[in-house]
N, C-alpha and C positions, 0 to 999 in steps of 0.2 A: 933598771930606769927612773932617772936622779927624784927626788922629791921636792914638790912642787910648795909656793908659802900659804902660809896657815895662815885663816882670819878667825879670827876666835869673840863671840860674839857673847853684849854682856847684858842683857830684859834691864826694865826700873825694877823698883819697885813692886810695884803691884800687876806687870804685865805678865806677859811667861816667852821661856825662850823661840817660841813661831809665831810671833806679832808681826805686822804689815811693815812695820822699818825692815825689820830682820831679818823679814820675807826678800824682800824688793834690793835690796843692799847684799842677802845670803849670791842671789841671781847676778848682780855687777859680780864678786868677787870673782865668783864657778866664772863670766864670760873674760874675765882675765886670765883665767890658768890657775885659776887659785883654789884652794879646795878652804871648805870652810865647817864649821861649824858656831852649835849654840851651847849654852851654861842654860838646864835650869838650874833657878836660886827660891823658886817657888814654894820650897822647904820652910822658907824664915825670909823676916824680915830685916834681923839683924844683919848691918853690915860688914860687921866683921865675923860672924860667918859667912858673906858669901864670897868674902875677901880667899877666907880659910879652904873655901870649894874649889874656886878657881885655883889657888893651887896648889892642888890634891888633882885636880882632873888632870888625866892620864890622857899627854894630848897625840898625834898621829904621828907621825916623822916627816919636819920639813925642815926647806930652804926660807927660814925669812916669818917673821910671826908680825902680824898684825892683832893688836886689841880694841878692837870696838866697843863701844859703850851708850852706854845708854842712860841718861837718868840718874839713878844709884848706882847702874852697870856701869854708868862714868866713873864717878867714885872709887869702885873696886876696881875695874880697870885703872885707875892712874895708881891705887896704890901697889895696886900687885906687880905694874911695871916693877915697881924696886927689883923686883923676884925673876921675875920673868924675864928681866931687862928687853923686853919686845924692836921690834925697829920700829917698826912707827904706833903710835897713840892714837886714834880719832876716837874725841867724845861729842856727845846730842846732850847739849840739855845738864853739864851736871850737875851733880846734887854735890856742887862747892858746899861753905858756909852756913851750911843749915844744923841746928842744934842734934845732939843722937850722936854726932859721927866720929869717933875719935882722931878721926884729925881733916877741921878742917879744907885745909886748901893743901894737900898731898901734891906732896913737884914728882915733877911724870919723867919717867924715866926710860927714855928712847930718843933714836936720832930724829926719825920725823914724829910729830905730838900738833893734829888741831886738835881747836873747835867751833860748834856751832851752835849756837844758841840765840833763841826766841827775843826783839826784844822783847813780844807781850804773855815773855810766861811768867804765872802765875804763883807758879808751882815753884819753882830757884831764877827764886830773882836776877834777874841780863847783871847787874853788880855785882853779882858776888864772882858769874865770869869773867871778870870784866875786873877784879881784885883781882883774882887766879891766875890770868892770862901776865898779865904786867907783874905779879913776884915772881915767874919761872918765866918769863920772857918764850911766848908761845902764841901763833897764830889761831887771832882768836873771829871767825865771821858770822856777826852779828845779822841775822836775819829779817821779813818781819813772818813771824808764825810765833806759835803760841808752843808748849810746853810740850806736845808732840812731835813736832819740826815736821808728820805729815807733807806741809806742804813745800818742804824743802829740804823732802829727799832725794836728787837729785842733786841736791847741791855737795852731800853727802857723801850722793855717793862719785858723785868728783875728786870729790878729797882722795876715797879710797884708789880709785886709780889711777891717781897720782903716787902714791902713798905702794900702790902697788907694780911701780913701775918702773920706780924707785930701787926697790930691790935685785 
């Protein structure tokens, strides 16, 4: 049996691996024939430690890798992409340009990169996402939502389906 594409979810700073957005996106990924895992980072708030957790997570056999990260998980996924070299990198309100992170605007390493950010985000300023996207020339979808992006999960889901179909 051929290995399936793998979607690896990285949650935000104060949420967990089974949050509402991740559960919904996991359903979407599995409906597309992908396998999905969600890494648990609740043992630390340190972004560097979280990157190490992702890099040391044993991934199941797969045919194509997509990293999906929310907020701090977006930072973690982007930073880890330099070593994991996924096919896709999908970010939700990524925590870029914030104090306490070793690299404010990490370079994404993937053949497909997209980010979704809310105009009304009061945790990570939308201008940070715009600056990152401009610096790295990547697709940025700005939506009428806040940091949670709960109203725009369908938008993220459509981007995920598109990435999976490209594999």
